[in-house]
N, C-alpha and C positions, 0 to 999 in steps of 0.2 A: 452654317453655309447650306444653301439650298442644293437639292440633288442635281439640278441642271448646272449649277456652278461647279460642283465636284466633277461632273462629267467633262465639262470644258477644260478644267485644270488637268484631268487625267489624259485627255486627248492631246493637250499641249505638251505634256511631259513624256508621252509614249515614244516619240522618236529617240529621246535620250535613253530610255530604258530598253530599247530594242537592239542595243549593241550585243554582239556575240560574246557570250561569257564562256570561259573554259569549262568543259564538262569533265574530261578525263584525259590522261596521257597514256599513249600506247606505244610499245616497242615493237617494230615490225620484225619479221624473221631475219632480215639482213642487218639488223642492229640500229636502224634509224628510228628516231623517236618523233612521234607526231602528237599533236594536241587536237582532240575532238571538241568542237564547240556546240553549244546548244541550239545554234541556228542551222545545223546540218552541214557545216563546213568543217574543214580540217586544215592544218598547217604544220609544217616542220617546226620543231623546237630549235630555234636559232639563237636565241638570247637566253643566257642563264637566268632563271628566276631568282630574285632576291629573297632571302629568307626573312620571314616576318620578325624574327628575333634579332636580326642584324641592326645595330644602332650605329649610325654614321654621325660623328660630331665634327663640325667645322668644315665638312666637305660634302659634295654631292656624290652619290653613288653613280659610277659610270657603267652603263650597260656593257656586258662582256659576252662574246660569242661562245656557244657551246662547242664541245669537241667535234661533233658531227659537222658543224658549220665550218670549222677551221680545216678539217680534212677534205671537205667537199664544197669549195666556194661556189660551185654552180648552183647550189641550193639558195645562196644569197642573191646571186646575180640575175635572177628571173622571178617574175611574179605573174599571177593570172587572176582575173576577176571578170565575171560575167562574159566569158568567151573572149576576152581580150588578154593577150600576152605581151609582156614587156621583158626583153632580155638584153643584158649588157653586151654590146658588140665590140667596142674598143675604147681604150683610154689613151689620150694623146696629151702632149705638153707636160711641162713641169710645174709652172705656176702662172696662170691658173691651170687646173686639170680640165681637159675637155672630154666629156663623157658622151658617147654615142650609143644609142639603144636601137633595137629593132622592135617595132610594134606590129603585132599580128592580130587579125580578127578571125576567129573561128565561129563566132556567133552568127545569128541570122539577120541582125540589124546593122545599119550603117552607123559609124561612130563619128562624132564631131569633136569630142574632147576626152582626153585621158589625163588625169591629174593624180599625183602621188608624191612620194618623197624618195630621196637618195641619201643613204647614210654611209659614211666612210669609216672603216675600221683599220687599225694598225695590224701589222703582221702577227702581233701577239693577241689580237682579238678585242682590244679596247676601242670603244667608240671615240672617234676624233671629231667628226662634224656631221651635221644633218641639215638638209636643205629641201624645201618644197620644190617640186618639179612639174612642169607641164610637158608630158611626153608626146602628146598629139593635140594639135589645135587645127580644126577645120573651120571654114567660114559657113555660117548659116546661109542658105540659099545659093551656095556654090557647090553643087554635088560633086564636082571633080576634086574638091578638097576633102571629101569624106573618106574615111577608112572603111571600105566595103567588105562584105563577107568574102573570106578566102584571101584577102590581100595581106601582104606584109610589106611594110615601108620603114625607112629609117626615121627615127624620132628627131625632134629638135635637138640641137647640140646644147648640152647643159654644162655650164662652166662653174667650177667651184674653186675657191682659193685653196692652195695647198695648205693643209693643217700643219701647225707646228708639231714637231716630233715625228712626222711621217718620213720614213726612209723606204725607198723602193716603191713598189706599186701597192695601193691600198686594196683592201677587201671591200667590195661594194655591195650593199644591200639595197634592193629595189622593192618598193611597196606601192601598190595601186590603191588609192583611196576613193576615187570617184571616176565613173565612166558616164559620159553623156551621149545618149543615142539620138539619132534623127529619125 
């Protein structure tokens, strides 16, 4: 393979390799545990890591919440990325569940789209359902639809079918995957 071909292959694969990898885990003075990533970001440890020696036969391992996530569900119900915050505001309905979030912009640029996912957990901490979500959608060339610096607005209502085995209110985990700026 020629050197130029190798360079092109490396450039094509670099976005795949640029994902944040866990660097270390730290326990804060108040007892909460965080994970430091090699891309200079951090996050609370909310899902119990599966041991590499665990062998599951005939079933898929279901993600389970950590004790700190169970005792402090606010850690689950909010996420931030690139100056954009998404926080669970209310849950209504029984089937389907209607989830309403508040989206806030503390960054310096206007936001057109915020995309992520919502995961529902049982009261015992077992994952029940996961769904992609569009928290904010503005229209290009319609500045009044942008989420501007310092603004906080309600998100689109996200409906999810009530998972089997869910009694009472679910624990909701919010994750932001992509923010598109204007």
